[in-house]
C-alpha positions in Angstrom: 69.0 83.3 90.4 72.7 82.9 91.1 75.1 85.7 90.4 78.8 84.8 90.5 81.3 87.3 92.0 85.0 87.2 91.2 87.5 86.7 94.1 91.1 87.6 94.2 92.8 85.8 91.4 96.5 85.5 91.3 99.5 83.8 89.6 103.2 84.8 89.5 103.5 88.5 88.7 99.8 88.9 88.3 97.3 90.2 90.8 93.7 90.6 89.8 91.6 92.1 92.6 88.0 91.3 93.3 84.6 91.8 91.8 84.1 94.8 89.6 81.6 97.3 91.1 79.5 98.5 88.2 79.4 95.1 86.5 77.7 93.8 89.5 75.6 96.9 90.4 73.8 97.5 87.1 72.7 93.9 86.6 71.7 93.5 90.2 69.3 96.4 90.3 67.8 95.2 87.0 67.2 91.7 88.2 66.6 92.0 92.0 63.2 93.6 91.8 61.8 90.6 89.9 63.9 87.6 91.3 65.6 86.4 94.4 69.3 86.7 94.1 72.1 84.7 95.7 75.8 85.5 95.3 78.4 82.8 94.8 82.2 82.7 94.7 84.9 79.9 95.0 85.6 80.6 98.7 82.2 81.9 99.7 81.7 84.6 102.3 82.4 88.3 101.5 84.4 88.1 98.2 86.6 91.2 98.0 85.6 94.2 95.9 88.1 95.6 93.4 89.1 98.9 95.1 89.9 100.6 91.8 86.4 100.1 90.6 85.0 101.6 93.8 87.1 104.6 93.3 86.3 105.1 89.6 82.6 104.6 89.6 80.4 106.9 91.7 77.1 106.9 89.8 73.9 106.1 91.7 73.8 102.3 91.5 77.4 101.7 92.2 77.2 103.9 95.3 73.8 102.4 96.3 75.0 98.8 96.2 77.7 99.4 98.6 75.3 100.8 101.2 72.5 98.4 100.5 71.7 96.4 103.6 70.2 93.6 101.7 73.3 93.3 99.4 75.6 93.4 102.5 73.6 90.4 103.8 73.9 88.6 100.5 77.7 89.3 100.4 78.1 88.1 104.0 76.3 84.9 103.0 77.9 84.4 99.6 77.8 80.7 98.7 80.8 78.6 97.9 80.5 77.3 94.4 80.9 73.7 95.5 77.9 74.0 97.9 75.5 75.4 95.2 72.7 73.2 94.1 71.8 74.0 90.5 68.2 72.7 91.1 67.6 75.6 93.4 68.0 78.2 90.7 66.6 79.1 87.3 69.6 80.9 85.9 73.2 81.8 86.5 74.8 85.1 85.7 78.6 85.7 85.5 79.8 89.2 85.8 83.2 90.4 84.4 86.7 91.3 85.7 89.8 89.3 84.7 89.6 86.8 87.5 87.5 84.2 85.6 90.2 84.0 82.8 92.8 83.0 85.4 90.8 80.8 87.8 87.4 79.8 86.7 88.3 78.4 83.3 89.9 75.5 85.1 87.9 75.5 88.4 86.2 72.0 88.8 83.4 73.2 90.9 82.5 76.0 88.5 82.7 73.7 85.5 80.5 71.1 87.1 77.9 73.6 88.2 77.7 75.4 84.9 77.6 72.1 83.0 74.6 71.0 85.1 72.8 74.3 84.4 73.5 74.0 80.7 72.5 70.3 80.5 69.3 71.0 82.4 68.3 73.7 79.8 68.6 76.5 82.4 69.8 79.9 81.4 73.5 80.4 81.4 74.6 84.1 81.0 77.9 85.8 81.2 79.6 88.9 79.8 83.0 90.4 79.3 85.7 88.3 80.9 83.2 86.3 83.0 82.6 84.2 79.9 86.0 82.5 80.5 84.2 80.6 83.3 82.3 78.7 80.5 85.2 77.5 78.3 85.3 74.1 79.7 81.5 73.6 80.0 79.9 70.9 77.9 76.6 69.4 77.0 75.6 65.7 77.4 77.1 65.2 74.0 80.5 66.4 75.2 80.5 69.4 72.9 81.3 72.9 74.2 78.5 75.2 75.3 79.7 77.5 72.5 79.5 74.9 69.8 77.2 76.0 66.9 76.1 79.2 68.7 76.6 82.9 68.1 78.5 84.2 71.1 80.4 87.3 72.2 82.9 88.3 74.9 85.6 91.0 75.4 87.3 91.4 72.0 91.0 91.1 71.3 90.9 94.7 70.0 89.5 95.8 73.4 92.2 93.9 75.2 94.8 95.6 73.0 93.3 99.0 73.9 93.6 98.4 77.6 97.1 97.0 77.3 96.5 93.3 78.2 97.7 91.7 75.0 100.6 93.5 73.3 104.0 93.2 74.7 105.3 96.1 76.7 104.0 98.3 79.6 100.3 98.3 80.2 98.6 101.5 79.3 98.7 104.0 82.2 95.3 105.2 80.9 93.7 101.8 81.3 89.9 102.9 81.3 88.8 99.7 82.9 91.1 99.3 85.9 92.5 102.8 86.2 96.1 104.1 86.3 96.5 103.1 90.0 96.1 99.4 89.0 97.9 99.4 85.7 101.2 98.1 87.3 99.3 95.1 88.6 98.7 93.9 85.0 101.9 93.1 83.3 101.9 92.6 79.5 100.0 89.5 78.4 98.4 89.2 81.8 95.5 87.5 80.2 96.5 83.8 79.5 94.0 83.3 76.6 91.6 85.4 74.6 87.9 84.6 74.9 87.4 85.7 71.3 89.8 83.0 70.0 88.8 80.3 72.5 85.1 80.6 71.7 85.9 80.1 68.0 88.2 77.2 68.7 85.4 75.5 70.6 82.9 75.8 67.6 81.3 79.1 68.4 80.7 81.9 65.9 82.1 85.1 67.5 80.1 88.3 67.0 81.0 91.8 68.1 80.2 95.4 67.5 81.7 96.8 64.3 83.7 99.4 66.2 83.9 98.9 70.0 85.3 102.4 70.6 83.0 104.5 68.4 80.5 107.2 68.8 77.2 105.7 69.7 73.7 107.2 69.0 72.2 105.1 71.8 71.7 106.3 75.4 74.4 104.4 77.4 74.6 103.6 81.1 77.1 105.3 83.4 79.4 102.3 83.1 79.9 103.1 79.4 80.2 106.8 79.9 83.0 106.2 82.3 84.9 103.9 80.0 86.1 106.6 77.5 89.3 107.0 75.7 88.3 110.6 74.8 85.2 112.7 74.9 83.5 111.5 71.8 84.3 107.8 72.0 82.1 105.3 73.9 82.4 101.6 74.5 79.5 100.2 72.7 77.4 97.3 74.1 76.8 94.0 72.3 74.7 91.0 73.4 74.0 87.7 71.8 71.2 85.2 72.6 71.6 81.7 71.3 69.3 79.2 72.9 69.8 79.1 76.7 73.1 80.9 76.4 73.2 84.6 76.7 76.5 86.5 76.3 77.7 90.1 76.4 80.8 91.6 74.9 82.1 94.2 77.3 81.4 96.2 80.5 79.0 98.4 78.7 76.9 95.2 77.9 76.2 94.5 81.6 72.9 96.2 81.9 71.7 95.3 78.3 72.5 91.7 79.0 70.6 91.8 82.4 67.6 93.4 80.5 67.6 90.6 78.0 67.9 87.9 80.7 64.9 89.5 82.4 62.9 89.3 79.2 63.8 85.6 78.7 63.0 84.6 82.2 59.6 86.4 82.3 58.7 84.3 79.3 59.3 81.0 81.1 
């Protein structure tokens, strides 16, 4: 299985640092016991970690992955996207962070690789902002991977909550990137909204009724950390439509990995 890690994405006045720790850790420890994992990134070896995420998340799996010798070896041997052979893998899994919205939506190597996965009826899965990597992916008929499917991604309402859409100063209480990184994300730092783009490409966008609402479900540590106040949790949402699996937000990381595991075990 191929897991994509975000690198440093940048454009004028915008700096988006590295792969997001819990969004990699939770899926990795769900999938690795059952499948061989390779990491991939545009430039390959040792893609940088978002330091803000390392400081914010200190639950077991986020701490463990940083000390895991096998993971260190995988990171040291991260494959360049242009060198990846889709025939060697049964699925691809894109984690989140804002980088894919900036870079991968137009990255030729990523688009070519993902299109080959999709056209070969292999599992393509992504969540949160990682779904931006798929906006230019098409089938043999030239139609978008989203066309005619129920899909989800980070909602516009969620972007507004973390200060990436509305004009003005980003929220100093940004629960995803933390106050130390808030200045790195000027207003409208996200160039397009996945929620809108998926619908423009023929998808039916689905989401939780209230992203920031009290949840009766047991939630992973990622979700517990992403709170606006004590009683509000970021609720997960996943959608399965054929060979395309999508998740709405950071809290969907492990639920999506759980669903991917179920799908692959049936193959």
